[in-house]
C-alpha positions as CSV (number, residue, x, y, z in Angstrom):
1,X,103.4,105.9,90.2
2,X,102.1,106.5,86.6
3,X,102.0,110.3,85.1
4,X,98.3,109.0,84.4
5,X,97.6,108.1,88.4
6,X,99.2,111.2,89.4
7,X,96.3,112.5,87.0
8,X,93.6,110.5,88.4
9,X,95.0,111.5,91.4
10,X,95.3,114.7,91.2
11,X,92.0,116.0,89.4
12,X,89.4,113.7,91.6
13,X,90.8,115.3,94.0
14,X,91.3,118.8,92.8
15,X,87.8,118.1,92.0
16,X,86.1,116.6,95.2
17,X,87.6,120.0,97.8
18,X,86.5,122.0,95.0
19,X,83.4,121.0,93.2
20,X,82.3,123.5,90.2
21,X,78.5,124.9,89.8
22,X,77.6,122.8,94.1
23,X,74.8,124.9,95.4
24,X,71.0,126.2,94.1
25,X,69.7,126.9,91.3
26,X,67.0,129.5,90.8
27,X,64.5,129.3,88.1
28,X,65.5,125.3,87.6
29,X,63.4,124.0,85.2
30,X,64.2,120.2,85.6
31,X,65.1,118.3,89.5
32,X,66.2,115.1,90.4
33,X,67.5,113.2,94.0
34,X,70.1,109.7,93.4
35,X,71.3,108.3,96.5
36,X,73.6,105.1,96.8
37,X,73.0,103.1,99.9
38,X,76.6,101.4,99.2
39,X,78.0,104.3,100.2
40,X,76.2,106.9,101.3
41,X,76.8,109.9,98.6
42,X,73.4,111.3,98.3
43,X,73.5,113.9,95.5
44,X,70.3,116.7,94.6
45,X,71.1,118.1,90.5
46,X,69.3,121.1,89.5
47,X,69.3,122.1,85.4
48,X,68.2,124.8,83.2
49,X,67.5,124.0,79.9
50,X,65.3,126.4,77.1
51,X,63.2,126.1,74.8
52,X,65.5,124.7,72.3
53,X,66.9,122.2,75.0
54,X,70.3,123.3,75.9
55,X,71.3,123.5,79.5
56,X,72.0,126.3,80.1
57,X,72.9,125.3,83.9
58,X,73.3,122.7,86.2
59,X,73.9,122.7,89.7
60,X,74.5,120.2,92.3
61,X,74.5,119.8,97.0
62,X,75.4,116.8,98.2
63,X,77.5,114.6,100.4
64,X,79.7,111.6,99.4
65,X,82.6,109.7,98.7
66,X,85.2,111.9,96.5
67,X,84.4,109.6,93.0
68,X,81.1,110.5,93.5
69,X,81.3,114.1,94.1
70,X,84.0,115.2,91.0
71,X,82.7,113.0,89.0
72,X,79.0,115.1,89.3
73,X,81.8,118.5,89.2
74,X,83.2,117.1,85.9
75,X,79.2,116.0,84.8
76,X,78.7,119.6,85.7
77,X,81.4,121.4,83.8
78,X,81.1,118.4,80.9
79,X,77.6,119.2,80.8
80,X,77.1,122.7,81.0
81,X,75.7,124.4,77.3
82,X,75.0,121.2,75.4
83,X,72.0,119.8,74.0
84,X,69.6,117.6,76.0
85,X,70.2,114.7,73.2
86,X,74.0,115.3,73.6
87,X,74.2,115.3,77.6
88,X,72.3,112.0,77.0
89,X,75.2,110.9,74.3
90,X,77.8,111.8,76.9
91,X,76.0,110.0,79.9
92,X,76.2,106.4,77.4
93,X,79.5,106.8,76.4
94,X,80.4,107.7,79.9
95,X,78.4,104.1,81.7
96,X,79.8,101.9,78.5
97,X,83.7,103.2,79.7
98,X,83.9,103.4,83.5
99,X,81.7,99.2,82.8
100,X,84.8,98.9,81.0
101,X,82.0,97.2,77.9
102,X,84.4,99.4,75.6
103,X,87.3,99.1,74.0
104,X,88.5,102.5,73.2
105,X,87.0,105.3,75.6
106,X,86.1,108.3,73.0
107,X,87.7,111.9,72.7
108,X,84.4,113.5,73.7
109,X,85.1,111.8,76.6
110,X,87.2,115.6,77.3
111,X,88.8,115.3,81.2
112,X,86.4,113.0,82.3
113,X,88.4,110.1,80.8
114,X,90.1,110.2,84.3
115,X,87.4,108.0,85.6
116,X,88.4,105.3,83.1
117,X,90.1,103.8,85.5
118,X,87.2,102.9,88.1
119,X,86.5,100.2,85.6
120,X,89.1,98.1,88.1
121,X,87.2,99.2,91.1
122,X,83.0,97.4,90.1
123,X,82.2,99.0,93.8
124,X,83.2,102.9,92.7
125,X,81.8,103.0,89.8
126,X,77.8,103.1,91.4
127,X,79.8,106.0,92.9
128,X,81.3,107.7,89.9
129,X,78.0,107.3,87.6
130,X,75.3,108.1,90.3
131,X,75.3,112.4,89.1
132,X,74.8,110.4,85.5
133,X,72.1,108.5,86.3
134,X,70.7,111.5,88.7
135,X,71.1,114.0,85.9
136,X,69.0,110.9,82.6
137,X,65.6,111.1,85.2
138,X,65.9,114.5,86.3
139,X,66.3,116.0,82.0
140,X,63.5,113.4,81.2
141,X,61.9,114.2,84.9
142,X,61.6,111.2,87.1
143,X,59.9,112.0,90.1
144,X,61.7,108.7,92.5
145,X,65.0,108.8,93.6
146,X,67.6,107.0,91.4
147,X,69.0,104.8,94.1
148,X,72.2,102.8,91.9
149,X,70.1,99.4,94.8
150,X,66.7,99.1,92.1
151,X,67.9,102.8,89.7
152,X,71.5,102.0,88.5
153,X,71.6,98.3,86.8
154,X,75.4,98.0,86.8
């Protein structure tokens, strides 16, 4: 196994076993739920965004495969403290990366680059991107559940 594959696997497993920002969020002012019927991933995402549009806090609850849970965990770490516009930019960079739409992975993605290999497994793209689509729905106060059947066009 290559060094990159080992790093990928270690980071994914660490965030899956020890998810960051997992649980309830008191005082949340944005919320969305997401569901991936293909593998049963479920996420409930809560954000606390201040008047300047800065994500002060972000937490998730739910269950799912290792990629889904790790992606949600790493997303919350990456977005905490960012402006909502920055969060959406990172979402689009992440989405383009996992979809294989960009030849080069943006440096701004930092540790999120470990998900670049997901593009080789199309069924897993929806697992990796569910939390991100749910975050975007929460920022825009969309009330319907984000699903990989109708809400995420991969």
